N, C-alpha and C positions, 0 to 999 in steps of 0.2 A: 289227341295225347290218349294213351293207352290208362288203363286203370292201376298199373303199377304191380308189382310183384306182391304175391302172397304165397310162402312157402311154409311147409311142416318138415320137421324132421323126428322119426322115429328109430333112427338105427346111425352108426358112424357113416355110411355112405351119405345119406339124406344130411348128415349134419356138415359134411365136406361141401354139399353143394351150397348150404347158407353160408358157410364159411367163406367161401369164393366171391358171393354175391356181397358180403360185407368187409371183404378187404380194402383196407382205407378208409372205413369209416370213421368219423370223428365224432367224439361225444365229450361231455364233461361229468365229472363225478357226481354232480348233483342230480344227473340223468340216472341213477342207478336206483333200484329199489329192490329191498327183498322183505317179502311178508312170510315169516315163519309160520303164523297161523295157516294160510293158505299154501305154503311151499312153493311160491313162485318169485322169480326173479325176474324182473323186468328191467329192459333198459331202453332208451331212444337214443338214436344215432343220425347222424347226416351221412347218408349212404351214397358214396360215388357210383353213379350209374356207369358200370362198366360196359354194359350191354348196348349203351347209346354212342360210345366214343369208336370212331369209325377208324379212320387212318391218322396217326399223328402228324404225317408230313403232308396230307392235304391242307389246302388254303383255307377251309372253312371247320378243322379241326378244333379251334378253340369253341366254335358254336356247338360241337358234340359234347363239351364237357360240363357236366350237369350233376346236381346233387337232390337227393330226396330225403324227406325225413322218414325215419323207418322206425317202427316199433318191433321190437324182440322180446319175447318171454320164454321162459324155462320153467316146465312144472315138474313137481316131485323132489325139490331140493330140498335137502335136508340140512346141507350147512354152505357158508360163503366165508370163503377167506382170500386173502389178498395179498401182494407183495410189490412193494414200490408204488404204492396208489395213495396220494395224499387225500385221506378220507375227509379230513376236516376243511380242505380247498374244494368247496363244491363248484367253483369256476375253472379249476385245473382241466385243461383239455387234454384229452387221450386219444391217440389213432389206434384203431385196432387191425392189426395184423393177422390174426387167424385164430379160429377157433377148432380145438381139439379134444378127442376125448378119448378115456383109456380107462381100462375096467381097474378097479381098487382089489384089494385081497379080500376085503368083505363083502365083494360081489356088486356093490355100487359103482357108479360111473363117477368118474372125474372130468368135468367138463371145464375145460381151460380158455377162457378169453385171453389171448395174448396183445399186449399193446406194446406201442414202441418205446424206448427208454426202459426196457426190462420191467415193465409193468403186466401185474398178472392177476386176473380175478379166477378163483377157481370155485366151479359149482359141485359140491358132491349132491347126486342125485341117485335115486333107485332106479332109474331108466333114463332114456334119451326121450324126451319129450319136450319138443322145441318148435317156435314158428317166429317168422317174422313177416310183417304187412307195411308195405308203404303207405304213408299217410299224405294226403294232398297232393299239391303240384311238383314237379321238378322246377329247380333254380339253377341259374348259372353259376357254374364254378369257375375261378381263377384259372385254373389248369389241370389237365390230368395229373394224379399222383406220379411221383417218379421214383423208379426202385433202380439205385445204382448197377446192381448186378446185372438184370435184365437190360437196362440202357446200354451196357459195356457189351453185352452179347450182340446186340442188334448193332453196334457200330464195329462191332470185329471184321 
């Protein structure tokens, strides 16, 4: 077993790589935390290990479906806002689709955590300073996440 991933992001390109590794991660609202004093937004996710998934058509594909607990944090965060996220329901499950960054008019950076069902958490930060780290051992996942668009292309 490897030690798991440990990645840092300091620009848009780095954040794109972290986004790719976190695609289809699942979490619950209760695993979000923003500390305005330290200006750190942190979350725990169950990351799908895409790098372990070999060939979905092979007979042992189901054995390659794994998830691992992963901690993520973003520094220099000034403000956190959200849309379509039930803040009071701490057990509400969310599926992370992507992380995107864009420059704001005030020269800060908007870091958008985009979830399924039009959920969004926007972090306003002075700059991109993010990291993710796998924690513990991988565990079996029921199956790999499905994407209708990708599955339709493969079957065409």
